C-alpha angles and dihedrals in degrees: 000000000000129000121237134199112208137184117202139163124229126220090272090057096250116147116234124191119191141157118234115201125202095005131142111237096232095045090048091053092048091047092052092046092049088054087057092246120153105229113224098170144347119193129180111235117225111181115331123020106250115221113242098032095266114156114249117246094018108110129157126038143263119241118233088238091059091051093048090051092047093051093047094047093045090051089051094050094046091046088054091057099259113143120249095246093049091045092053090047090052093048093045089061092053099045114102098189102092093203093052090043091058092048091053090048090052091051091053092050093047091050090048086052091059104269122131118244092252092051092049089051091053087071091066105052093154091064104028114049124216087257091057094046093047095049090050088050092051089048092052092049092050095041090237100110096140090052092047093050090050091050089045091053090049091052094048091049091053093045090049092047089049091050092049091051091055093046091050091049090052099039097069099054091041093054094044095045089049090052091048092053093047091049091049092049091049091052092047095047104034113018105036096051086058091055091045090061091050092049092048091052090052093051124204132102116305122222116262096249089052094049089049091050094048090049091051088049091049092050093048094049094044097045101027096116093044092048091046091050092047091050093046090047091048092051092049090047091048090050091050092047090047089058093060120088095247094038094052091050092048092048094047091048090051089050092059090050098050117125112255095349096053094069091051093049091048092053091048091050092051092046092050094044093052095041093050092044092050095048092050094049092046088053091054102255115150118255094244092051088045092058092048092054094040090055096048094045095045094089090219126091093209090058089045091055091047090052089050089052092048089049091055091048093049090050088057091051099259127136124263095235098060100066090037088059092048092053094075091221098084115066122225091258092064096044092047093051091047088049089053091047090052093048093048097039090241098110095137091050093050093045089052091051090051090048092050092048092052091046087060089045089053090051091051093043092051091051092046092045092052089049091047098044097048097065091039091056092045088050092048091050092046093051098045098041092036090054092049090050093049092046090053095044096048095079089047090054090048093052091047090052091049091049093049090046 
C-alpha cells in the first residue's frame, strides 16, 4: 500500500502534518474526516518525503485562466450527459499546458480506480485550493456537479478579474516611483560630482542648498554599497518575519491601514470574503466549513482570524454578523445586510449582493487611485528633480551676478 503525507487542521485551528504508511487513500480521507479534521492536503509519497507537502514530479504552475476554462468546459460536458471520466479524457486532449494535462490525466485514472472527484483533487493541493475541492465535494453530494462547476468558474473569473484590477492599480505607481528613484540616484552619483569639480575649481562659498546636495551626493557615493546591503538585508529580514505567524498577521494588519492603498485592499478583502462565502453556501457547504475555507483563501491573516472568531461564535449559537461588526474591518453596511440575510434565510443572496457592491467600489477606487496618484507622482518628481536642478544652478547664478557686477 502507498504512503501519504497529509496536512490537516484540528478544531482549535492548529495545523498538523503527518505521514501515514500503508494506508488506502479513501480510508485515510474518511478516517481524518471522522476525527473532525479539516483536510488541507494529502500527497502520495514516492521516494523521499518532500518538506512542505509538495507533490513529487509536479513542477511548474497552472494559470488561473486555464483553471477557469477547465471548470467551464467540464461543466458543459457534464451538463450534456458526458460521464466524468470521458469528459476529463476529452479535456486532457485539448489542454496545451503539459503540466496541467498530466494532472487531468491523473484525475481520470484516480476516478477510474474508484475515488470520488473531490478525493482525487485532494492529491493536487498546489493546483486545486480547498475552496475548489470543497465546492466539488458539495456538488457531488447534492448531485449538481455541473451547476457547481459553472458557479465555481464564475467565482474564479470574478476573483481573477478583481486581482488584475488591484495589480493594475499598483503597477503604475510602482513603475514610476522606481524610475524616479533610479533617476535621482543617477543624478546624485554621476551628475552632481561633475558639477562639484567645476564649483571647486571656481572657488568661493557655495549656497547652502548646493552644499547640502553635494554632501548627500558624497554620502550616497561613499556608502552606496553599505546602504544597498542594509536595504537588501532589511527586505530579506522583513520577508522572513512576514512568513511567521505573528509577522504575517502584523504585516496584513498594516496593509489594511495603509494610507490611500489601505482602503482599496480592505474593499478587495470584503468583496473576496463575501463572494467566496456566497459561492460555498450556494454549493451546499455547511456554514462552519465555509468559514474555515473563507479564512484560508482570503489571502489576509486578519480576515482569517476574523473568520475563526466568527466560526467560534456560530458554534456557540450566535449570529455571523455580531463578531464581524466587532472586528473593525467590516463596515456596518456589510454586517446589516448579512443580518438581514440570516433572518430571511437568504444569506447567500445577501452575501452575493455585498460582493457585487464592493466589486463596483473596487472599480471606482482603482479609477480614483489612478487619478490621484498620477498628479502626486508628477509633483514628487517635479519637486525632487527641480530641487536638484535649482541647487546646481544657484552657484552659476551667483557667479553670473558677480561677473555682471
